[in-house]
C-alpha angles and dihedrals in degrees: 000000000000094000092053092069111096113264096007109128123223090239089066087058090055093045090052093052093045086056088058096050093114090050090051091051090050091055091046091052091049091052095046089050088057097075110213113182116178112264098025101110098185093050092045091050090051091050091049089052088055091052091047091052089051090052090053093049099041103032102025099240137065132231132230131251120238123194115222130154094002097304139074128259129187128235125185126174142169120211121322104343121240102157127044121210104202121203140154130211104194120099137197091240118106124228110280097036090115090063091070099024114034126179111275144158117243110184108296093349137081118209135188140112110307098003096130098026088073130299095097090053090053091050089051090053091052093051092045088055090047090053092050092062113183097000110135132207102066128121120191118199121189113187129190108206105054095114091060095048101277095267094162101032102045094091090044090052092049092047092047091053098041112118095006125126101228144006120211114194120207098206113135120276119260105244086327095312129117116244106243094167136019135200117248116245137219134181128202138183119207112199118193125196119198135157125269124232138153111286089235089064104040094161090068090062139053108235111226091188092058090048090050090052089056091047092050090058091047092049095047089051091063091073119105110201092184090059093040091245116148126194108181127183104217123163120029131184130180144155138014108231135012093246098048129087102241114253095187137037135170131199129189120208131196119200130184131179139168094227135048090230091061093047090052092047090055092044092054091048093048093049088048097057113134131191123263100196125067113250096026130107129202126207123180127198134175132054146182114349106172125025119224116272108226129212089242091068093053104031100097093044091049092051089053091048091050092053094045092048089054091049090050090052094244126145114278112278124240127204122209144176106254120211097209130080128252141180086246087077090068092057093042089054087059089058094250114142105256132184120189136192096047091133131086127339106231144095152232094067112186090011134099109272100027110173146184132216106246097207090050094063098074090038094055091041088055091048091051092048092047094048094046092046093051091051091050094050092060118093114265110260117254 
């Protein structure tokens, strides 16, 4: 890393990356143009090949592909790993989105599907590694199923982080702030069985849609705004034809909470749901997926980042509790120091028009390189 050379100031690191801003934007455009929706294995593989080629060009060596959960993921490392840079390449945007919404520069912003979540963060990681030169001890993991809950990559993430000293997550910043804590997440499916009948004789049936309406109100009532606990009915399906009393209905529920106690309270209540209407049955599946990430697990890394940002001459850092989920919660649950939100500064993630701040890309890449380099210069524990 540039800063590791005696007498070389951190600001020279930042100046060097600012000088490569156009190159960073070129890489970001290339990645955005490789559409990578979750679940499309061929497209994801093609996008990973693009990342691997960038590694070869920028860092001087390529990674290796690992199959997990029916799709490929990319691992690159130098020497005996101590620090994990954790990224994902999949996006929520379906194939063809680029036709109506191509990558483009609008003033001091870049926009396009997946720019902030999280292709710009991945580009920043690549340029941070390029700046670090021959420094050893880094592992980069790029997964391809984060947006669907990481069902195939979770074990790979946990194995990749096991025994390491720190995990730095390249998810986008939260209104410019690093994510020093995250709410835990849970997902549930409520299935309702009723009894079909002709719509002209509703008393002969047991209306699953009406039962679902009651359940929606019960579920929504489990939220606790004062505690920051959300319980949100999301997808709902019911019925077969417009003149039939629905015999089946299904409801999906998303829950998030800052504490494990709150997640468990909601889980017990969800699993305890009972029917209101005679002739209907209610069955609930699902549960807690990601445990909360606490400030304790990130505090020392955040303090380092704050100090390094000041040395680089960047704006003071903020640390916030983020409501969304992240793969960093898997590593935090293992007790490994984890700092999230080190990726792009931008906004509108998962929404049309998501964007990144162009000038922020070299700044956050420099911060990542400085933080990683400082961690690697410390003696190995034990």
